N, C-alpha and C positions, 0 to 999 in steps of 0.2 A: 848389445847385439853385434857390434863390430868385433868383440872378443870371440863371440861364438862363431862368427863367420871366418875368422882368421886361422882356425885350426891350431891354436896355441892354448896352453893351459892358462888359468887366470893369473897366477903369479908372474909368469913371463910377460903376459900382456900388460899388467899394471906397472911393471918395472921398465917397460920400453919407454924411450925418450918422449915420444909424442903424448902418450897416455899419462905418464908421470907428471909431465909439465901441466897438463890440464887438471889433474887431481890436486896438485900443489896450488895452482891458481885458484881453484874453487875453494880450497880450505882457507887460503889467505884472505880471499874476498869475504868469506863467511865470518871469519874472525873479526875483520875490519867492521863489518856491519853490526856485529854483536857488541863491539866495544865503542862504537860511535856515540851512542846515547849516554852511557855513563861518563865518558871522557868529556863530552861537551857540557854535561850537567856540572861536573866538577870544575871546569874552567869558568863557567858562569857563576857558580857559588863563590869562587875565589875573586872574581873581578867586580861583581856587583856589591855595592856597599850594603851593610846590614841595616836593620831598623834603627839601631842606636845612632848611626851616622846621619840618618835622615831626620831624627827628632830635633825639635827646636832647642836652643840653649836654655838653661835653667833660669837665667836672669835676663829679662828683656824689658825695655821701656814700654809702657802701655801705649797703645795707639791714641791719637788725639781724640777720637770719638769716645774711647773708653774713659777718658778723663773728664768728659762733659764738654769738650771744646771741639767744634767741627773742624775738619781739615781745611786748610786754606784752599780757596777755589779761584785764586787770582785777584780777589778783591783786596782793597787796602786794609779793611777792618776784619779781624777774625770774628766769626759768628759763634754764638753760644748755642749748643745743642739743647733742645727742650727735652725734659724727662717727664713723661706723663704717667709713668707707672709708680708702684710702691717702692 
């Protein structure tokens, strides 16, 4: 509307300093918004460890309860866990 009211042709108005600055500012802001999600997703994918890093080691000692011995609860004598199933 400002271009229409200024009695200049479109090319002259778009290349004037004030209008060109706003056009470039709008384009740069739009490009930034469009690239924000893929860039942050790529950064997150590179910084967060994968599923293999979170997996337990292949060889671990069994827990005391798995061996049939209850974990110590502060008593002097260890307790033996009862196994009622098959």
